[in-house]
TORKOL-4160 file (C-alpha; in steps of 0.2 Angstrom, whole numbers, padded with zeros to 4 digits, m for minus):
440
<pt num="1" X="1348" Y="0096" Z="0295"/>
<pt num="2" X="1360" Y="0085" Z="0304"/>
<pt num="3" X="1374" Y="0076" Z="0294"/>
<pt num="4" X="1383" Y="0060" Z="0300"/>
<pt num="5" X="1396" Y="0048" Z="0293"/>
<pt num="6" X="1385" Y="0033" Z="0299"/>
<pt num="7" X="1366" Y="0033" Z="0304"/>
<pt num="8" X="1360" Y="0018" Z="0314"/>
<pt num="9" X="1342" Y="0015" Z="0314"/>
<pt num="10" X="1338" Y="0005" Z="0330"/>
<pt num="11" X="1347" Y="0006" Z="0347"/>
<pt num="12" X="1346" Y="m0012" Z="0352"/>
<pt num="13" X="1361" Y="m0024" Z="0355"/>
<pt num="14" X="1365" Y="m0024" Z="0336"/>
<pt num="15" X="1363" Y="m0005" Z="0334"/>
<pt num="16" X="1373" Y="m0001" Z="0350"/>
<pt num="17" X="1387" Y="m0013" Z="0344"/>
<pt num="18" X="1387" Y="m0004" Z="0327"/>
<pt num="19" X="1388" Y="0014" Z="0335"/>
<pt num="20" X="1401" Y="0010" Z="0348"/>
<pt num="21" X="1412" Y="0001" Z="0334"/>
<pt num="22" X="1409" Y="0016" Z="0322"/>
<pt num="23" X="1413" Y="0029" Z="0335"/>
<pt num="24" X="1429" Y="0021" Z="0340"/>
<pt num="25" X="1434" Y="0022" Z="0322"/>
<pt num="26" X="1431" Y="0041" Z="0323"/>
<pt num="27" X="1415" Y="0040" Z="0312"/>
<pt num="28" X="1402" Y="0054" Z="0317"/>
<pt num="29" X="1388" Y="0043" Z="0322"/>
<pt num="30" X="1369" Y="0044" Z="0326"/>
<pt num="31" X="1357" Y="0032" Z="0333"/>
<pt num="32" X="1338" Y="0033" Z="0329"/>
<pt num="33" X="1328" Y="0024" Z="0342"/>
<pt num="34" X="1309" Y="0023" Z="0343"/>
<pt num="35" X="1309" Y="0021" Z="0362"/>
<pt num="36" X="1317" Y="0031" Z="0376"/>
<pt num="37" X="1331" Y="0019" Z="0381"/>
<pt num="38" X="1345" Y="0010" Z="0373"/>
<pt num="39" X="1346" Y="m0009" Z="0373"/>
<pt num="40" X="1331" Y="m0015" Z="0363"/>
<pt num="41" X="1326" Y="m0032" Z="0368"/>
<pt num="42" X="1339" Y="m0032" Z="0382"/>
<pt num="43" X="1331" Y="m0018" Z="0391"/>
<pt num="44" X="1314" Y="m0015" Z="0383"/>
<pt num="45" X="1310" Y="m0034" Z="0381"/>
<pt num="46" X="1319" Y="m0041" Z="0396"/>
<pt num="47" X="1330" Y="m0053" Z="0386"/>
<pt num="48" X="1341" Y="m0053" Z="0401"/>
<pt num="49" X="1356" Y="m0063" Z="0395"/>
<pt num="50" X="1369" Y="m0061" Z="0381"/>
<pt num="51" X="1368" Y="m0077" Z="0371"/>
<pt num="52" X="1380" Y="m0081" Z="0356"/>
<pt num="53" X="1397" Y="m0076" Z="0363"/>
<pt num="54" X="1400" Y="m0094" Z="0367"/>
<pt num="55" X="1396" Y="m0110" Z="0358"/>
<pt num="56" X="1379" Y="m0118" Z="0364"/>
<pt num="57" X="1390" Y="m0130" Z="0376"/>
<pt num="58" X="1398" Y="m0114" Z="0383"/>
<pt num="59" X="1415" Y="m0122" Z="0381"/>
<pt num="60" X="1422" Y="m0111" Z="0367"/>
<pt num="61" X="1422" Y="m0092" Z="0365"/>
<pt num="62" X="1417" Y="m0088" Z="0347"/>
<pt num="63" X="1412" Y="m0069" Z="0347"/>
<pt num="64" X="1424" Y="m0055" Z="0353"/>
<pt num="65" X="1428" Y="m0037" Z="0351"/>
<pt num="66" X="1415" Y="m0024" Z="0355"/>
<pt num="67" X="1404" Y="m0036" Z="0364"/>
<pt num="68" X="1419" Y="m0039" Z="0376"/>
<pt num="69" X="1419" Y="m0021" Z="0380"/>
<pt num="70" X="1400" Y="m0020" Z="0384"/>
<pt num="71" X="1402" Y="m0035" Z="0396"/>
<pt num="72" X="1417" Y="m0028" Z="0405"/>
<pt num="73" X="1408" Y="m0012" Z="0408"/>
<pt num="74" X="1392" Y="m0021" Z="0413"/>
<pt num="75" X="1401" Y="m0031" Z="0426"/>
<pt num="76" X="1410" Y="m0015" Z="0432"/>
<pt num="77" X="1394" Y="m0007" Z="0435"/>
<pt num="78" X="1387" Y="m0022" Z="0445"/>
<pt num="79" X="1375" Y="m0028" Z="0432"/>
<pt num="80" X="1382" Y="m0045" Z="0429"/>
<pt num="81" X="1393" Y="m0058" Z="0437"/>
<pt num="82" X="1399" Y="m0063" Z="0420"/>
<pt num="83" X="1398" Y="m0079" Z="0411"/>
<pt num="84" X="1386" Y="m0093" Z="0418"/>
<pt num="85" X="1385" Y="m0108" Z="0407"/>
<pt num="86" X="1384" Y="m0102" Z="0389"/>
<pt num="87" X="1377" Y="m0085" Z="0392"/>
<pt num="88" X="1380" Y="m0069" Z="0402"/>
<pt num="89" X="1365" Y="m0065" Z="0413"/>
<pt num="90" X="1362" Y="m0047" Z="0419"/>
<pt num="91" X="1350" Y="m0034" Z="0427"/>
<pt num="92" X="1341" Y="m0022" Z="0415"/>
<pt num="93" X="1344" Y="m0005" Z="0424"/>
<pt num="94" X="1363" Y="m0008" Z="0425"/>
<pt num="95" X="1362" Y="m0012" Z="0406"/>
<pt num="96" X="1353" Y="0004" Z="0402"/>
<pt num="97" X="1366" Y="0014" Z="0413"/>
<pt num="98" X="1381" Y="0005" Z="0405"/>
<pt num="99" X="1375" Y="0007" Z="0387"/>
<pt num="100" X="1371" Y="0026" Z="0389"/>
<pt num="101" X="1388" Y="0029" Z="0398"/>
<pt num="102" X="1398" Y="0020" Z="0384"/>
<pt num="103" X="1388" Y="0030" Z="0370"/>
<pt num="104" X="1390" Y="0046" Z="0379"/>
<pt num="105" X="1409" Y="0044" Z="0381"/>
<pt num="106" X="1410" Y="0042" Z="0362"/>
<pt num="107" X="1399" Y="0058" Z="0358"/>
<pt num="108" X="1387" Y="0048" Z="0349"/>
<pt num="109" X="1371" Y="0057" Z="0346"/>
<pt num="110" X="1354" Y="0048" Z="0350"/>
<pt num="111" X="1337" Y="0053" Z="0344"/>
<pt num="112" X="1325" Y="0045" Z="0356"/>
<pt num="113" X="1306" Y="0043" Z="0352"/>
<pt num="114" X="1310" Y="0044" Z="0334"/>
<pt num="115" X="1303" Y="0033" Z="0319"/>
<pt num="116" X="1310" Y="0033" Z="0302"/>
<pt num="117" X="1296" Y="0038" Z="0290"/>
<pt num="118" X="1304" Y="0040" Z="0273"/>
<pt num="119" X="1321" Y="0039" Z="0264"/>
<pt num="120" X="1328" Y="0050" Z="0250"/>
<pt num="121" X="1338" Y="0039" Z="0237"/>
<pt num="122" X="1348" Y="0045" Z="0223"/>
<pt num="123" X="1356" Y="0032" Z="0211"/>
<pt num="124" X="1353" Y="0018" Z="0223"/>
<pt num="125" X="1361" Y="0027" Z="0238"/>
<pt num="126" X="1352" Y="0033" Z="0253"/>
<pt num="127" X="1356" Y="0052" Z="0255"/>
<pt num="128" X="1345" Y="0055" Z="0270"/>
<pt num="129" X="1331" Y="0049" Z="0280"/>
<pt num="130" X="1316" Y="0058" Z="0288"/>
<pt num="131" X="1312" Y="0054" Z="0306"/>
<pt num="132" X="1296" Y="0058" Z="0315"/>
<pt num="133" X="1295" Y="0063" Z="0334"/>
<pt num="134" X="1286" Y="0074" Z="0346"/>
<pt num="135" X="1293" Y="0090" Z="0337"/>
<pt num="136" X="1287" Y="0083" Z="0320"/>
<pt num="137" X="1297" Y="0078" Z="0305"/>
<pt num="138" X="1316" Y="0080" Z="0304"/>
<pt num="139" X="1329" Y="0076" Z="0291"/>
<pt num="140" X="1345" Y="0067" Z="0295"/>
<pt num="141" X="1359" Y="0065" Z="0282"/>
<pt num="142" X="1372" Y="0051" Z="0281"/>
<pt num="143" X="1385" Y="0043" Z="0271"/>
<pt num="144" X="1381" Y="0025" Z="0276"/>
<pt num="145" X="1366" Y="0018" Z="0285"/>
<pt num="146" X="1363" Y="0003" Z="0296"/>
<pt num="147" X="1346" Y="m0005" Z="0299"/>
<pt num="148" X="1346" Y="m0013" Z="0316"/>
<pt num="149" X="1328" Y="m0009" Z="0319"/>
<pt num="150" X="1323" Y="m0027" Z="0322"/>
<pt num="151" X="1309" Y="m0025" Z="0310"/>
<pt num="152" X="1319" Y="m0020" Z="0294"/>
<pt num="153" X="1310" Y="m0003" Z="0294"/>
<pt num="154" X="1323" Y="0006" Z="0284"/>
<pt num="155" X="1326" Y="m0008" Z="0272"/>
<pt num="156" X="1307" Y="m0009" Z="0269"/>
<pt num="157" X="1306" Y="0009" Z="0266"/>
<pt num="158" X="1321" Y="0010" Z="0255"/>
<pt num="159" X="1317" Y="m0006" Z="0245"/>
<pt num="160" X="1299" Y="m0012" Z="0248"/>
<pt num="161" X="1306" Y="m0029" Z="0247"/>
<pt num="162" X="1308" Y="m0038" Z="0263"/>
<pt num="163" X="1304" Y="m0056" Z="0270"/>
<pt num="164" X="1292" Y="m0059" Z="0284"/>
<pt num="165" X="1287" Y="m0075" Z="0294"/>
<pt num="166" X="1288" Y="m0092" Z="0287"/>
<pt num="167" X="1291" Y="m0094" Z="0269"/>
<pt num="168" X="1276" Y="m0105" Z="0266"/>
<pt num="169" X="1263" Y="m0095" Z="0276"/>
<pt num="170" X="1270" Y="m0079" Z="0284"/>
<pt num="171" X="1267" Y="m0086" Z="0301"/>
<pt num="172" X="1278" Y="m0078" Z="0315"/>
<pt num="173" X="1286" Y="m0084" Z="0330"/>
<pt num="174" X="1277" Y="m0082" Z="0346"/>
<pt num="175" X="1280" Y="m0066" Z="0357"/>
<pt num="176" X="1285" Y="m0066" Z="0375"/>
<pt num="177" X="1284" Y="m0054" Z="0390"/>
<pt num="178" X="1298" Y="m0059" Z="0402"/>
<pt num="179" X="1296" Y="m0054" Z="0420"/>
<pt num="180" X="1307" Y="m0053" Z="0436"/>
<pt num="181" X="1304" Y="m0062" Z="0452"/>
<pt num="182" X="1312" Y="m0056" Z="0468"/>
<pt num="183" X="1314" Y="m0064" Z="0486"/>
<pt num="184" X="1315" Y="m0082" Z="0480"/>
<pt num="185" X="1322" Y="m0093" Z="0494"/>
<pt num="186" X="1336" Y="m0101" Z="0486"/>
<pt num="187" X="1340" Y="m0112" Z="0500"/>
<pt num="188" X="1322" Y="m0118" Z="0502"/>
<pt num="189" X="1320" Y="m0122" Z="0484"/>
<pt num="190" X="1337" Y="m0131" Z="0484"/>
<pt num="191" X="1332" Y="m0142" Z="0498"/>
<pt num="192" X="1315" Y="m0146" Z="0490"/>
<pt num="193" X="1324" Y="m0150" Z="0474"/>
<pt num="194" X="1335" Y="m0163" Z="0482"/>
<pt num="195" X="1320" Y="m0173" Z="0488"/>
<pt num="196" X="1309" Y="m0170" Z="0473"/>
<pt num="197" X="1320" Y="m0169" Z="0458"/>
<pt num="198" X="1305" Y="m0175" Z="0447"/>
<pt num="199" X="1296" Y="m0158" Z="0451"/>
<pt num="200" X="1311" Y="m0146" Z="0451"/>
<pt num="201" X="1328" Y="m0147" Z="0443"/>
<pt num="202" X="1342" Y="m0134" Z="0447"/>
<pt num="203" X="1358" Y="m0129" Z="0440"/>
<pt num="204" X="1370" Y="m0122" Z="0453"/>
<pt num="205" X="1384" Y="m0109" Z="0450"/>
<pt num="206" X="1402" Y="m0111" Z="0456"/>
<pt num="207" X="1398" Y="m0102" Z="0473"/>
<pt num="208" X="1383" Y="m0114" Z="0477"/>
<pt num="209" X="1370" Y="m0102" Z="0472"/>
<pt num="210" X="1355" Y="m0107" Z="0461"/>
<pt num="211" X="1359" Y="m0102" Z="0444"/>
<pt num="212" X="1344" Y="m0110" Z="0434"/>
<pt num="213" X="1327" Y="m0117" Z="0440"/>
<pt num="214" X="1316" Y="m0128" Z="0429"/>
<pt num="215" X="1299" Y="m0132" Z="0436"/>
<pt num="216" X="1294" Y="m0148" Z="0427"/>
<pt num="217" X="1278" Y="m0153" Z="0419"/>
<pt num="218" X="1273" Y="m0164" Z="0434"/>
<pt num="219" X="1269" Y="m0148" Z="0444"/>
<pt num="220" X="1264" Y="m0137" Z="0429"/>
<pt num="221" X="1252" Y="m0149" Z="0420"/>
<pt num="222" X="1243" Y="m0153" Z="0437"/>
<pt num="223" X="1240" Y="m0134" Z="0440"/>
<pt num="224" X="1234" Y="m0132" Z="0422"/>
<pt num="225" X="1223" Y="m0147" Z="0423"/>
<pt num="226" X="1215" Y="m0141" Z="0439"/>
<pt num="227" X="1213" Y="m0123" Z="0432"/>
<pt num="228" X="1224" Y="m0114" Z="0444"/>
<pt num="229" X="1237" Y="m0110" Z="0431"/>
<pt num="230" X="1234" Y="m0100" Z="0415"/>
<pt num="231" X="1248" Y="m0105" Z="0403"/>
<pt num="232" X="1241" Y="m0109" Z="0386"/>
<pt num="233" X="1258" Y="m0114" Z="0379"/>
<pt num="234" X="1271" Y="m0124" Z="0387"/>
<pt num="235" X="1271" Y="m0137" Z="0401"/>
<pt num="236" X="1286" Y="m0132" Z="0411"/>
<pt num="237" X="1294" Y="m0115" Z="0418"/>
<pt num="238" X="1312" Y="m0110" Z="0416"/>
<pt num="239" X="1320" Y="m0096" Z="0427"/>
<pt num="240" X="1337" Y="m0090" Z="0428"/>
<pt num="241" X="1346" Y="m0079" Z="0441"/>
<pt num="242" X="1350" Y="m0061" Z="0435"/>
<pt num="243" X="1366" Y="m0059" Z="0445"/>
<pt num="244" X="1357" Y="m0054" Z="0462"/>
<pt num="245" X="1353" Y="m0067" Z="0475"/>
<pt num="246" X="1335" Y="m0072" Z="0475"/>
<pt num="247" X="1331" Y="m0063" Z="0459"/>
<pt num="248" X="1326" Y="m0072" Z="0444"/>
<pt num="249" X="1319" Y="m0069" Z="0426"/>
<pt num="250" X="1305" Y="m0080" Z="0419"/>
<pt num="251" X="1300" Y="m0080" Z="0400"/>
<pt num="252" X="1286" Y="m0093" Z="0401"/>
<pt num="253" X="1273" Y="m0082" Z="0393"/>
<pt num="254" X="1269" Y="m0084" Z="0375"/>
<pt num="255" X="1257" Y="m0075" Z="0364"/>
<pt num="256" X="1252" Y="m0078" Z="0345"/>
<pt num="257" X="1254" Y="m0062" Z="0335"/>
<pt num="258" X="1247" Y="m0064" Z="0317"/>
<pt num="259" X="1250" Y="m0046" Z="0312"/>
<pt num="260" X="1263" Y="m0037" Z="0322"/>
<pt num="261" X="1260" Y="m0021" Z="0312"/>
<pt num="262" X="1242" Y="m0020" Z="0318"/>
<pt num="263" X="1241" Y="m0010" Z="0335"/>
<pt num="264" X="1224" Y="m0017" Z="0341"/>
<pt num="265" X="1229" Y="m0035" Z="0338"/>
<pt num="266" X="1246" Y="m0032" Z="0347"/>
<pt num="267" X="1237" Y="m0024" Z="0362"/>
<pt num="268" X="1227" Y="m0040" Z="0364"/>
<pt num="269" X="1243" Y="m0051" Z="0363"/>
<pt num="270" X="1251" Y="m0040" Z="0377"/>
<pt num="271" X="1235" Y="m0041" Z="0388"/>
<pt num="272" X="1235" Y="m0060" Z="0386"/>
<pt num="273" X="1254" Y="m0061" Z="0391"/>
<pt num="274" X="1251" Y="m0051" Z="0406"/>
<pt num="275" X="1237" Y="m0062" Z="0412"/>
<pt num="276" X="1249" Y="m0076" Z="0410"/>
<pt num="277" X="1262" Y="m0067" Z="0421"/>
<pt num="278" X="1249" Y="m0064" Z="0435"/>
<pt num="279" X="1244" Y="m0083" Z="0434"/>
<pt num="280" X="1261" Y="m0089" Z="0435"/>
<pt num="281" X="1265" Y="m0078" Z="0450"/>
<pt num="282" X="1250" Y="m0085" Z="0459"/>
<pt num="283" X="1255" Y="m0103" Z="0455"/>
<pt num="284" X="1273" Y="m0100" Z="0461"/>
<pt num="285" X="1269" Y="m0092" Z="0477"/>
<pt num="286" X="1255" Y="m0104" Z="0481"/>
<pt num="287" X="1261" Y="m0121" Z="0475"/>
<pt num="288" X="1281" Y="m0121" Z="0473"/>
<pt num="289" X="1292" Y="m0122" Z="0489"/>
<pt num="290" X="1304" Y="m0108" Z="0490"/>
<pt num="291" X="1293" Y="m0095" Z="0482"/>
<pt num="292" X="1281" Y="m0093" Z="0497"/>
<pt num="293" X="1287" Y="m0075" Z="0500"/>
<pt num="294" X="1293" Y="m0071" Z="0482"/>
<pt num="295" X="1285" Y="m0056" Z="0473"/>
<pt num="296" X="1283" Y="m0049" Z="0455"/>
<pt num="297" X="1297" Y="m0036" Z="0454"/>
<pt num="298" X="1293" Y="m0030" Z="0437"/>
<pt num="299" X="1289" Y="m0036" Z="0419"/>
<pt num="300" X="1296" Y="m0030" Z="0402"/>
<pt num="301" X="1290" Y="m0013" Z="0396"/>
<pt num="302" X="1286" Y="m0021" Z="0379"/>
<pt num="303" X="1282" Y="m0037" Z="0372"/>
<pt num="304" X="1297" Y="m0046" Z="0364"/>
<pt num="305" X="1296" Y="m0050" Z="0346"/>
<pt num="306" X="1308" Y="m0064" Z="0340"/>
<pt num="307" X="1305" Y="m0062" Z="0322"/>
<pt num="308" X="1296" Y="m0049" Z="0311"/>
<pt num="309" X="1302" Y="m0042" Z="0294"/>
<pt num="310" X="1319" Y="m0047" Z="0287"/>
<pt num="311" X="1329" Y="m0038" Z="0274"/>
<pt num="312" X="1334" Y="m0046" Z="0257"/>
<pt num="313" X="1352" Y="m0046" Z="0255"/>
<pt num="314" X="1365" Y="m0050" Z="0243"/>
<pt num="315" X="1365" Y="m0068" Z="0251"/>
<pt num="316" X="1350" Y="m0075" Z="0261"/>
<pt num="317" X="1357" Y="m0086" Z="0275"/>
<pt num="318" X="1349" Y="m0103" Z="0274"/>
<pt num="319" X="1343" Y="m0117" Z="0287"/>
<pt num="320" X="1356" Y="m0128" Z="0278"/>
<pt num="321" X="1370" Y="m0116" Z="0282"/>
<pt num="322" X="1366" Y="m0116" Z="0301"/>
<pt num="323" X="1364" Y="m0135" Z="0304"/>
<pt num="324" X="1377" Y="m0139" Z="0291"/>
<pt num="325" X="1390" Y="m0128" Z="0300"/>
<pt num="326" X="1393" Y="m0118" Z="0284"/>
<pt num="327" X="1409" Y="m0108" Z="0282"/>
<pt num="328" X="1411" Y="m0093" Z="0270"/>
<pt num="329" X="1425" Y="m0084" Z="0262"/>
<pt num="330" X="1417" Y="m0068" Z="0267"/>
<pt num="331" X="1414" Y="m0073" Z="0285"/>
<pt num="332" X="1411" Y="m0059" Z="0297"/>
<pt num="333" X="1405" Y="m0067" Z="0313"/>
<pt num="334" X="1402" Y="m0084" Z="0321"/>
<pt num="335" X="1386" Y="m0091" Z="0328"/>
<pt num="336" X="1384" Y="m0107" Z="0338"/>
<pt num="337" X="1366" Y="m0106" Z="0344"/>
<pt num="338" X="1354" Y="m0119" Z="0338"/>
<pt num="339" X="1338" Y="m0115" Z="0328"/>
<pt num="340" X="1326" Y="m0110" Z="0342"/>
<pt num="341" X="1308" Y="m0108" Z="0336"/>
<pt num="342" X="1293" Y="m0104" Z="0347"/>
<pt num="343" X="1280" Y="m0110" Z="0335"/>
<pt num="344" X="1262" Y="m0105" Z="0336"/>
<pt num="345" X="1256" Y="m0123" Z="0332"/>
<pt num="346" X="1270" Y="m0134" Z="0339"/>
<pt num="347" X="1277" Y="m0124" Z="0354"/>
<pt num="348" X="1295" Y="m0122" Z="0357"/>
<pt num="349" X="1307" Y="m0133" Z="0348"/>
<pt num="350" X="1326" Y="m0134" Z="0343"/>
<pt num="351" X="1336" Y="m0140" Z="0329"/>
<pt num="352" X="1354" Y="m0142" Z="0333"/>
<pt num="353" X="1370" Y="m0139" Z="0323"/>
<pt num="354" X="1376" Y="m0154" Z="0314"/>
<pt num="355" X="1393" Y="m0152" Z="0322"/>
<pt num="356" X="1387" Y="m0153" Z="0340"/>
<pt num="357" X="1385" Y="m0141" Z="0353"/>
<pt num="358" X="1403" Y="m0135" Z="0353"/>
<pt num="359" X="1402" Y="m0131" Z="0335"/>
<pt num="360" X="1398" Y="m0115" Z="0325"/>
<pt num="361" X="1394" Y="m0109" Z="0308"/>
<pt num="362" X="1399" Y="m0092" Z="0300"/>
<pt num="363" X="1388" Y="m0078" Z="0294"/>
<pt num="364" X="1394" Y="m0070" Z="0277"/>
<pt num="365" X="1396" Y="m0052" Z="0274"/>
<pt num="366" X="1384" Y="m0053" Z="0260"/>
<pt num="367" X="1370" Y="m0057" Z="0272"/>
<pt num="368" X="1371" Y="m0040" Z="0280"/>
<pt num="369" X="1372" Y="m0030" Z="0263"/>
<pt num="370" X="1355" Y="m0025" Z="0258"/>
<pt num="371" X="1351" Y="m0029" Z="0240"/>
<pt num="372" X="1347" Y="m0014" Z="0229"/>
<pt num="373" X="1354" Y="m0001" Z="0240"/>
<pt num="374" X="1372" Y="0003" Z="0239"/>
<pt num="375" X="1375" Y="0011" Z="0256"/>
<pt num="376" X="1363" Y="0001" Z="0268"/>
<pt num="377" X="1367" Y="m0014" Z="0279"/>
<pt num="378" X="1354" Y="m0024" Z="0289"/>
<pt num="379" X="1359" Y="m0033" Z="0305"/>
<pt num="380" X="1353" Y="m0042" Z="0320"/>
<pt num="381" X="1337" Y="m0051" Z="0319"/>
<pt num="382" X="1332" Y="m0042" Z="0303"/>
<pt num="383" X="1348" Y="m0048" Z="0293"/>
<pt num="384" X="1345" Y="m0057" Z="0277"/>
<pt num="385" X="1340" Y="m0075" Z="0282"/>
<pt num="386" X="1327" Y="m0088" Z="0280"/>
<pt num="387" X="1314" Y="m0089" Z="0294"/>
<pt num="388" X="1323" Y="m0104" Z="0302"/>
<pt num="389" X="1340" Y="m0098" Z="0299"/>
<pt num="390" X="1336" Y="m0081" Z="0308"/>
<pt num="391" X="1329" Y="m0091" Z="0323"/>
<pt num="392" X="1348" Y="m0095" Z="0326"/>
<pt num="393" X="1357" Y="m0080" Z="0320"/>
<pt num="394" X="1346" Y="m0068" Z="0330"/>
<pt num="395" X="1355" Y="m0070" Z="0347"/>
<pt num="396" X="1362" Y="m0054" Z="0354"/>
<pt num="397" X="1381" Y="m0059" Z="0355"/>
<pt num="398" X="1380" Y="m0063" Z="0336"/>
<pt num="399" X="1371" Y="m0047" Z="0332"/>
<pt num="400" X="1384" Y="m0036" Z="0340"/>
<pt num="401" X="1397" Y="m0045" Z="0330"/>
<pt num="402" X="1387" Y="m0041" Z="0314"/>
<pt num="403" X="1386" Y="m0023" Z="0320"/>
<pt num="404" X="1405" Y="m0022" Z="0322"/>
<pt num="405" X="1407" Y="m0029" Z="0305"/>
<pt num="406" X="1394" Y="m0016" Z="0297"/>
<pt num="407" X="1403" Y="m0002" Z="0306"/>
<pt num="408" X="1420" Y="m0007" Z="0300"/>
<pt num="409" X="1414" Y="m0009" Z="0282"/>
<pt num="410" X="1406" Y="0008" Z="0283"/>
<pt num="411" X="1423" Y="0015" Z="0289"/>
<pt num="412" X="1432" Y="0007" Z="0274"/>
<pt num="413" X="1419" Y="0014" Z="0262"/>
<pt num="414" X="1421" Y="0031" Z="0269"/>
<pt num="415" X="1440" Y="0031" Z="0270"/>
<pt num="416" X="1443" Y="0024" Z="0253"/>
<pt num="417" X="1428" Y="0033" Z="0244"/>
<pt num="418" X="1419" Y="0017" Z="0240"/>
<pt num="419" X="1401" Y="0020" Z="0235"/>
<pt num="420" X="1394" Y="0003" Z="0236"/>
<pt num="421" X="1395" Y="m0009" Z="0251"/>
<pt num="422" X="1397" Y="m0024" Z="0240"/>
<pt num="423" X="1413" Y="m0017" Z="0233"/>
<pt num="424" X="1425" Y="m0017" Z="0248"/>
<pt num="425" X="1439" Y="m0028" Z="0250"/>
<pt num="426" X="1433" Y="m0043" Z="0261"/>
<pt num="427" X="1451" Y="m0047" Z="0267"/>
<pt num="428" X="1454" Y="m0029" Z="0272"/>
<pt num="429" X="1438" Y="m0030" Z="0282"/>
<pt num="430" X="1442" Y="m0046" Z="0291"/>
<pt num="431" X="1459" Y="m0040" Z="0295"/>
<pt num="432" X="1452" Y="m0024" Z="0303"/>
<pt num="433" X="1439" Y="m0034" Z="0313"/>
<pt num="434" X="1452" Y="m0046" Z="0320"/>
<pt num="435" X="1463" Y="m0032" Z="0325"/>
<pt num="436" X="1449" Y="m0025" Z="0335"/>
<pt num="437" X="1446" Y="m0042" Z="0344"/>
<pt num="438" X="1434" Y="m0051" Z="0333"/>
<pt num="439" X="1435" Y="m0070" Z="0332"/>
<pt num="440" X="1435" Y="m0076" Z="0314"/>
């Protein structure tokens, strides 16, 4: 039976951020990951940008610390050119390499192909979890646990009390399979856009390259009407450069997922999304100047879920907190991303922060402390939040900040012999976070 100071369930951005922060504080740390790679929706779902480090306008940096180290290593490994607009685009394989190198240097144990199946609790504390993999079941003990699974798997097992979908009907956000396109003729599409701005709009980078491409409804709706494009949701296409000339990622596909826990239903949604990818590629090559010689480089290994289960914490982050730029005494990280919902009925829409695109709100410590379990945090897209609030707070830069806070809180608990996460000194936590580069 393996024993750790901190056990992190889920090796996505939030989980990796937690593990790196914890190991730097010399906590013996393990990651339990259901796939065979680190990075979660970054690498398995091809969310190939780090959002949330800056305000939505891109003018003000609002998250720092562990995320800065990840970005610096990613740039060093040639996976990103750094900040473009309000996000940091990157290539997935360099991200995998970067994360695994960073984790390895800090001697963090990884359990790949492993799912949490049960938890052993005693007097409101998790003593150990049972994981299931190819060798069967295995018990992992820990002093503190972090649920960064995205689906609140551990919180669900430990409390049987989670939130899921919209409060009124349980409906989830749409899921997406992004895909990469190579050999795009940037000069050709730039020339065409100059004479046909109503069809294609571009954002150029500081070196004159094409950073972002939007193919407008004028072209997309025409193709949908004549039957040459299968794209059931959305009337435009958005692509952004991944940091390599001529290589772009597109996240145009959308599939409705009624019950993400039902494997047969999920398979149908994945099949439909891949049909959309094929149709979009045919449309681009045949109908859009600059894409004549482009080809499908690859698509995400898994469908990207924006929202599933969420933990119930000591505080539930509200929609009003987001749009009202709420500030909290127990703040642990900032977020400036608007509420972004990919709705099964309405399509994609945004609700912006009341303070404008260069403003932010704060996420309180209580929103990551799971109610009813003394040594469990829930972070990332399964934090304690209302459906609409989660649609803002889920971005990966913010998620890493939550992870750094959870790791630091765990360190304080262990160092001082504090048995319940709710009982730590918030000022001590905030001071420790700022000393490690966090922006509060």
